[in-house]
GUNUVO-76494 format. One record per atom (N, C-alpha, C): residue in one letter; x, y, z. Coordinates in steps of 0.1 Angstrom, whole numbers, padded with zeros to 4 digits, always signed. Layout:
# residues N
AXYZ...
//
This chain:
# residues 66
M-0096-0237+0106M-0087-0237+0095M-0079-0250+0096G-0066-0250+0092G-0058-0262+0093G-0045-0259+0100T-0035-0264+0094T-0022-0262+0100T-0017-0248+0099R-0006-0245+0107R-0001-0232+0107R+0004-0228+0093E+0009-0238+0085E+0014-0235+0071E+0002-0231+0063E-0009-0238+0064E-0021-0235+0056E-0027-0221+0060L-0027-0218+0073L-0031-0205+0077L-0022-0194+0072Y-0009-0196+0072Y+0000-0186+0067Y-0002-0184+0052K-0004-0195+0045K-0006-0195+0030K-0019-0187+0027E-0030-0191+0034E-0043-0184+0032E-0041-0169+0035G-0034-0166+0046G-0032-0152+0049G-0025-0144+0038T-0015-0151+0032T-0007-0145+0021T-0016-0143+0009E-0025-0152+0006E-0034-0151-0005E-0044-0140-0003Q-0049-0139+0010Q-0058-0128+0013Q-0052-0114+0012Q-0039-0113+0016Q-0032-0101+0015Q-0031-0097+0000A-0027-0106-0008A-0025-0104-0023A-0039-0100-0029K-0049-0107-0026K-0062-0104-0032K-0067-0090-0027G-0064-0087-0014G-0068-0074-0009G-0060-0063-0016T-0048-0065-0019T-0040-0055-0026T-0045-0052-0039V-0049-0063-0046V-0055-0061-0060V-0068-0053-0059R-0076-0057-0050R-0089-0050-0048R-0087-0035-0045E-0077-0033-0036E-0074-0019-0032E-0070-0011-0044V-0061-0016-0052V-0056-0009-0064V-0067-0007-0074E-0076-0017-0076E-0087-0016-0085E-0096-0004-0081G-0099-0004-0068G-0107+0007-0063G-0101+0020-0064R-0088+0021-0062R-0081+0034-0063R-0081+0039-0078V-0079+0029-0087V-0079+0033-0102V-0093+0037-0105R-0103+0030-0101R-0117+0033-0104R-0121+0047-0099R-0116+0050-0087R-0119+0063-0081R-0112+0074-0088K-0099+0072-0092K-0092+0082-0099K-0098+0085-0113V-0102+0075-0120V-0109+0077-0133V-0122+0084-0131A-0129+0081-0121A-0142+0087-0118A-0139+0102-0115D-0129+0105-0108D-0125+0119-0105D-0123+0127-0118A-0116+0120-0127A-0112+0127-0140A-0125+0130-0148V-0135+0122-0147V-0147+0124-0155V-0158+0130-0147D-0155+0133-0134D-0165+0139-0125D-0177+0130-0123D-0175+0117-0120D-0187+0108-0118D-0187+0104-0103E-0196+0111-0096E-0196+0109-0081E-0200+0094-0077S-0209+0088-0085S-0213+0075-0082S-0201+0065-0083E-0193+0066-0093E-0182+0058-0095E-0171+0061-0085Q-0170+0074-0081Q-0160+0077-0070Q-0163+0070-0057V-0176+0069-0054V-0180+0063-0042V-0178+0048-0043K-0181+0042-0054K-0179+0027-0056K-0164+0024-0056G-0156+0033-0062G-0141+0031-0061G-0136+0032-0047A-0141+0041-0040A-0136+0043-0026A-0140+0031-0017A-0152+0026-0020A-0157+0014-0012A-0149+0002-0015K-0145+0000-0028K-0137-0011-0032K-0123-0010-0026E-0118+0002-0026E-0105+0004-0020E-0105+0001-0005A-0115+0005+0002A-0116+0003+0016A-0118-0012+0019A-0126-0019+0010A-0127-0034+0012A-0114-0041+0010G-0106-0036+0001G-0093-0042-0002G-0084-0040+0010K-0084-0028+0016K-0076-0026+0028K-0080-0035+0040V-0093-0037+0041V-0098-0047+0052V-0093-0061+0049Q-0094-0065+0036Q-0090-0079+0032Q-0075-0080+0035K-0067-0070+0031K-0053-0071+0034K-0050-0073+0049N-0057-0065+0057N-0055-0066+0071N-0059-0079+0077V-0070-0085+0072V-0074-0098+0076V-0063-0108+0072G-0058-0107+0061G-0047-0116+0057G-0034-0115+0065K-0031-0102+0069K-0020-0100+0078K-0022-0106+0091A-0034-0105+0097A-0038-0111+0109A-0037-0126+0109M-0041-0132+0098M-0040-0146+0096M-0025-0151+0096R-0017-0143+0089R-0003-0146+0089R+0004-0145+0102D+0000-0134+0109D+0005-0132+0123D+0001-0143+0132A-0011-0147+0131A-0016-0158+0139A-0009-0171+0137A-0004-0173+0125A+0003-0185+0121A+0017-0186+0127D+0023-0174+0129D+0036-0173+0135D+0037-0178+0149
//
């Protein structure tokens, strides 16, 4: 990577993108629950989990920059 500031900035961006992905997954899963679509429920849960991972990677990057 680059400087500590760049690492911190990238970590912040990853956390934000992860949060968006997590929320999109949660919404997708809730809508799928409402219409009883198991396939979409799984896809929503997977996207939500991926968002949580991305958020944690971003947090780790920010922590490493400190």
